[in-house]
Structure formats: C-alpha cells, structure tokens
N, C-alpha and C positions, 0 to 999 in steps of 0.2 A: 505493499500499497503506499502511496506517494504522500508524503508530508511536507508541511511547510519546512523551511528553513529555521524559523521562531518557534515552531513547536517543541523541538528538543532541547530548545534554550529554556524555554518556559518553565517545561517539565521538570528541568533540572534545577531552577533556579527558587521553584516555589518550596521543594522540601528544607532547602536552607534558609529559606525567610521565616518558614515555620518552626524552625530550631532555634533561630536566634530570638524568634518572637517568644518560645516557650522558656528560655532562660531568661530573658527578660523580665518577663511573667513572676518567673519564680523566685528572682532576687526581689523583686518588689515585693513580691509576700512575704519575703524574707526579712527585708526592712520592716514592713507592716507589722509583723510579729513581734520582733522587737519594740516596735514602739507600743505596741498593746501591753507588752509585758512592763514595760516602763510606765505607762500610764497606772498598771494596775499597783506596782509598788511605789508610785510617786508620793501617796499621802503618807504610807506608814515610813516613807524613808526622806519626807522633805527635810526632817531636822538636819540630816548628813548632808542634802544637796545645798541647803542654805548657810550651816558652815564648814563641810568639806573638810572634816578631820574625823576619825576613828578613835574610839574608845575601846580597846580590846578587853579589859578588865572593868566592868562597870563599879567596883567596889574600890579601884584604885584611881587616883588623880592624873593618869597616864593619859595624854591626848597625843595621836599621830597626825598631824596636819598633811592635807593633801592639798596645797595651794595650785597644782598643776590643773587641777578641774575647774571648769568654768562656772560662775556662780548662773545656772540655768532657773532659778524662783522666778526672776522679775518676767522671763518670757512664759513660763508656764502657769504661772499661779491663775493670770486671767482664763484659761482654758477650763482650769478646775473651779473657776469661781471665787478665788481665795483674795479676800483684801487684808490689808494691815488692820490690826485690832486696835480701836482707838485708845483706850485705856494705855495699854502696853505702850503704843507710840506716843502717848503725853507723858507716860515716865520716863522711855528714854529721852527723850528732849528736856523735861526737868534735869536729868540727870547731867547730860552734855553742859547744861547752864552752870550747874553746881561745880561741874570738874573744872570748866573755865575760871571760874571765879576762884577755887581754891587754888589753879596752878597760878593766878595772877597775884595772890597774895592779898586777898579783898580781906578788909575789917570784920568785926564779927558783927558790926550793923547790917551790913550790906548780905553777910553770910545768913543772917538769921531767917529771913522770908524764905531763903530757898531751900534751905533747911526744912523748915515747917513746911513748905510745899511738898518736899521730896519725902520727909516722913508721912505726911498725910495719904498721899499717892500710894505710898509702901503699904500704909495699915488697909487701903481701901482694896489693894491688889489682892493683899492676904486674904482679906474677908468675900470678896467678891468670887475669886478664882474665875479669872478671865479665860484660863486656859481650857475650861471645860467645854467651851464651844468646840474647840478643834480636837476633842477626845484624849487631852492629854493632862489630866488630872494629878497624873503622877509626877508632871513637872514642877507642879507648885508645892508638892510634899518635897521632892529633892531641893527646890530654892529654901523653904522652911528650914531643913536640916542644916545646909548651907551657913544660914544666917543663925543658928542657934550653936554651930562649933564655932563660928568666928567670934561671937561674942560671948561664951561659955554661958550661956543661959538656956533655961528648959522651954519659956516661951518664944514664939517667932516674935511676937509684936514686941515684945520686951527688948529683944534681940535687936531689932529695927530702931528702936528707939535708942538704945545706946551706941549703935556704929554710926548714926546721925547726928548724935548731940552735939555741943559745942565742946564740951569737957573731953571725949573721946578722941575727936579732930584735931585738937589742941595737944595732946600729947602722944599723939600717933603721928607718925609721918605720912602726910599723902602719898607719897610714890607707891609707898607698899600697900595702903589702904585702896587706892585705885587699881594696882594690879589686881586686889581681890577681888573688888566689882567687876571689873571687865574680863577677867578670866572666869568667874565662878557664877555671877550674876547675871550678867548682860546678855551673855548666851543664850541664858535659858528664857529671859524675858522676850527675846527676838524671837523664839520659835511659836509663839501666840498668835493665830491669825484669826480672822473672822469670815466665815465659808456664806454666801448668799444663797438665797432659796427660789427656786423658780415657780411659775404658777400652777406647778401641779403638788409643791409642799415638799420637793425633793431639794437635795443640792445642787447646786447650780453645775453643769459639767456639758463643756463644747465638744468635747472630745468626737461625739458622732457627726458631727457637723463636718470636720475636718476628714474623718475618717469615709464619709460618704462622697464627698468631694474628691479625693487625693487616690483613695485604694479601692473602694467599693465598686465604684463606677469603671475602672480595670477589670475588677475581677468579674463583673457582671457582662463587661463587651468580651471577655477572654471565654466564658463559659458559653456563651452565645455563639462563638467562633469555633469553638470545640464540637458544640451540637451540629453545628453547620457541617464541618469536616467528616464528621461520624456518618452525618446522611449521604455526603458524597461518596464517601467510600462504600457504604452499604445502603443502597438504594431504598429496599426493604423494609430498613428499620423505620420504625415510627418517630414522631417527634417526642411522644412522650418516653418512650422507651430511651431515646437517643440522650434524653434529658435525665432518666433515673440512671444512665451509666456513669455520669458525673453526680452521684450524689455526695459523693466525698468532699466535693467543692461549698455544700451548701452551708458550712462554718463560716466561711469568707463572707456571707451576705446577711449573717445574724447579726442584730444591734447588740445582741446581748452574749453572754458566756464566752466573750471574745477568746479567753484560753483554749476553745476546741479548736481554735485556726492552726494549732501545732499541726495536727493532723494532716489537712489539705497540704500545708506547706512544706513539710518533709516528703509527701507524695511528690508534688511538683519540683522540689529540689533534686530527688531522686530519679525521677522520669527524666528531669535534663540532663543528668549526668554531672549534677555540679557537686553533689555527695552521695557516697558509696555506703546504701543503708542495707548491702545485701548481707554482712556478717552479723549486724543486730537482728535482722529478720531472722536467718538460720538459726541463731541463736534461741530467740523466742519459739521458733516453730518446734525446735528439739525439745525446747523446755515443755511445751504445751503437749506436743504428742507423748514424751515421757511420761507425765501426769495422767493423761487419760489412758496411757497404757497398764499406769498402775491403778488405778481406779477400777477399769476393765479386768484386770488379773484378778483383783480383790472380789468384784463382784462373782466372776464366774467361781473363784473358790468357794464363797459361802455358798452358792447355788449348790456347788458339787456336794459340798458336806452335808448344807440340809436336804438335797435329794437323799445322800446316802443312809442319813438318818431317817428318813421319812421310809426308806425301802426298809432299815433294818427293823423298824417300827410296824410295820406293815402286817396286819391280822390275817391276810391274805397268804401268809407262808404255808398254814397247814393244807389250805386247798390246791396250794401248787405241788405241794410233795404229793399229796392224795391223789392228783392227776396224773402224777409219774409214774404211781404205783397203779393204776387203773388197768383194768383188762385190754383196753384198746391200745395202749402204749405199751404192752409186752410182746408185743407179735415178732419182733426179731430178737435175735441172740444177742446182738451187741447191747440193745436197749434194755434185754433184762440183767445182763451181768451189771449196767451200770445202777440198775435197781437194785440189784443185790448188793452191790460194794457202797452205795448210799445209806440200805438199810443196815448193813453192819458197822460202818462206821461213824455214821451220824450220832448217835448214842455217846460213841465214845469220844468224838471231837468235842461236842456239846457239852457232855458229862464230867471228863477228865481233863483234857487238855486244853480246854478254853478257860477253865476256872485259874489253871495255873498261870498262863499267859496273860492272864487280868492285869495283872500290876505293871506288866512291862508295855503292855498296849495302851494302858492308860497314862503312864509316862510320856510314852512317844508322842501319843496325839497331846496331851498336855503342853509339850515341848513346842510342838508344831503352831499350836493354836498361839502360843505365848511369841513366838518369833512372827507370825502373821500380823499380830496384832501390834507390833512396833513400828509397821509402816503405816498403821492406820493413823492420821491425825488424833492425837489423844489417845491413844492406845496404850501409851507409857502408864498413864494414869490407871490402868486395870490389874488388880492385883494377882498374884500369880495364883493364889488359891482358888479364883474364880476359873481361871483355864482349867486347874486340875478338876475340879465339880463338873463343869462343862464336859471335862474328858471322862470322867467316872459314868457321866450319866450316858453319854454316847456310846463307851463302850460294855455297859453292864447290858446283858440280853434280858429284853424287857419279858421272857417267857418264864425267866428263870427267878423267884423269890429273892429277895434282897439277905435273907437268912441262911441260903444254902450255902455251906461252907466246906462239906465233906465230899468226897467222891461217893460214899454210896447214896448220898442224897440226889445226884445226878446220875446214877447209873442208869443202866438199862431198863430194870425193874420199875424204878420210881421216873422214867422218862415219859412224855408225854405220848398219847394214845397213837399219835399219827405217826412215831416213830417206834414203836414197839412193832 
C-alpha cells in the first residue's frame, strides 16, 4: 500500500510526543504531591517555618538554627487565612519600645509608663490565653514556666511583675535580661496567630483554588486525553469502560483526602519510567502471596483435622463393618480372607495395641497442634495443656469407655457385638 511521505514521520513522532507528555504530567503530579504534603503539615509545623530552628531535646534548651531556610510564612499564611494576633502584636510592639528606652538609658520617670503598660499587657496575655485561637495552648504553659524559672517564683503573674519591676531592672544588667526575653519569651509570643472563618463556619483555606487552577485542570485534561487514546486503540471499548480503566486517577480530582494522590502519582511515575517501583511491587506481592498461602494452609489443615475427627467419631462404623461381613460381599476368596483378617485383628488392635500406643499418639498430636498454633496470630497465648486435652479428646476412641484401662476389658470377649 502506498503511503504519503509524512505518514511515517507523523506516526513515529506521535509516540515520542505522548511519552514526553506523560513524563511532564507525572513530574507535575509529583510536584503537586509534595505541595499537598507541605500543605497538610504546614499548620503543625508553622512554628518551625517561622523560627527556622530545631530543638532536638525539648527538655534541654538546645536550639539548632537553620538560617539557610527562607521565611515562607508571609507568603503562605494568606493561603491558610492566617493573620497576626492583635494582642501578641501589641505586646511585641510595646516590648520593642521598652527595649529601645532601656538601651538609651532613659530615666525612671520615662520608663515607668512603658513598664506599667508592658506589665498590664503581659498579665492580660497570661489570663486571656491568645494562643488558644491557634490551638497552641501548650505554648502559654511553656511561657509561664520560663517566667517562673527566671524569677524564682511559683506564680507566673508575680514572676512577670518582678521581672518588669523598676527594682529588678536597676539591679540587673539589661543586656543579660534582654537576651532572656529575646531568646526565651519573644519566639513563643510570636508563634500566636489568628485564623479567619469563612461563610460556612470553617477556617479559611484557599488551597483548593490554587490546586484547581494549576493542577486539577491539568489532571482533568490528561485523563481526557488518556481516555481518547484508549478509544483510539480499542474502538470497541465504550466511553464508560475506557474511563473506568483510569479509576486510579480519581484521587487527583478529589477536593478532599488529598493524601490519596500518592497512589496515582506513584503509578504515573512508574509508568513514565522515572521511578522504578518493580522491586517494591515484587516484595509486596511476595509478602501478600506468602500470607495468603499460610492462611490457606492453616484452613486446610484445620479442615483436615476436623474431617478426620468427624470420621473417627462417626456412628456409622458398625454399619460399614457389618456391610463388609454381609453375604453379598463374601463372594470372592480375597474378600473373604480380608474379612477374616479384619475379624481376627480388629479386636486385638482396638483392645490391646491401641490403649498401649495411646500416650504416644496423644503426645505426637499435641506437639503437632502446638507447632501449628505458633504460626497463627495469637496462637502463642494458647496454653500447652489445652493442646494436650485436645489431643486426648481426638485420640480416645468414642466407643471405649474412659475407665477402660486393662487388656481384659477390651478383649475379644468384651468387644462390641459387631467385632465378635
């Protein structure tokens, strides 16, 4: 068949275009996943992003500064509807004025109104707890403990009055006191914030707008293109079936439970050849198959033991043996010899051999049950005495009384009528 010159070029370039498109969308989905994880953890870690330091041991005043990280709180706080708290911002501004006055060496008359206003705002902050609006009530307790330790008092209010009194400031070097306030108190006060409420009564969150505009629109376009490609490859495939084949992409379009996007993102990265997930998939598959095989073996073993016990306890044994002795089954010589052999050896085995081997059989069956229960979750809690009782109950013949302990009791003369 004669083809135009551009046909082969178009067919060769098309797979390359879709391959680059799939990789670009996979990378974009990876960026979206990182952003989603950052958004989920932003509020719990806002103090870290604000101060950019680590405290490896909370009980030890050891701080590891991470000044290389940028301060992203001014950029991302509006996305979460976070605004500075008025009370804490007024407290920080008042402390800055008091600090400047003390550094200039102002007189006591000039410092008195600044100290009184700062003390009043401190007492109000300790009483009203502005940290509760951001869900950080523990920060207030930490602040009280530091004030108590610094002043050596049991009351946080009295400690604040002592630390901001004229007598304390005159006897202490302000450079050391300033270091305490800037390192121990100001970082805690700065963590307080206020979050606005939308019309639905929920905390303001503009994440969905950016997500819809930059990411979900791209994902919707990619899913539509994938469905078209499936329809083009398989014309007999319906639109619904083609869309259901991309069910794994559904979390990319959900406005809630965004952490579920991990599955489609990993699938896209693996399909695009950017991440090799085959070793992990093989390990998970082997673990699942091994678990299912173990469960299946345990079920089969329990059914086998239950079936054997039901067969042993079956009341049909006399009828089955009488049928072997019936006149219809004694027609051939070999069958007659077998019947005679069972008639002679049956009472001997059941009356003398079986009672002597009963302890060994019980111990063997009890050990087997104990080893099987170790593989079952929670099987180690089963006491060994229970497995021994099960073994005794399984091995003991139901047709022989429990008081039968002598060979004469189980002899041929006292055997059941169907064995005589």
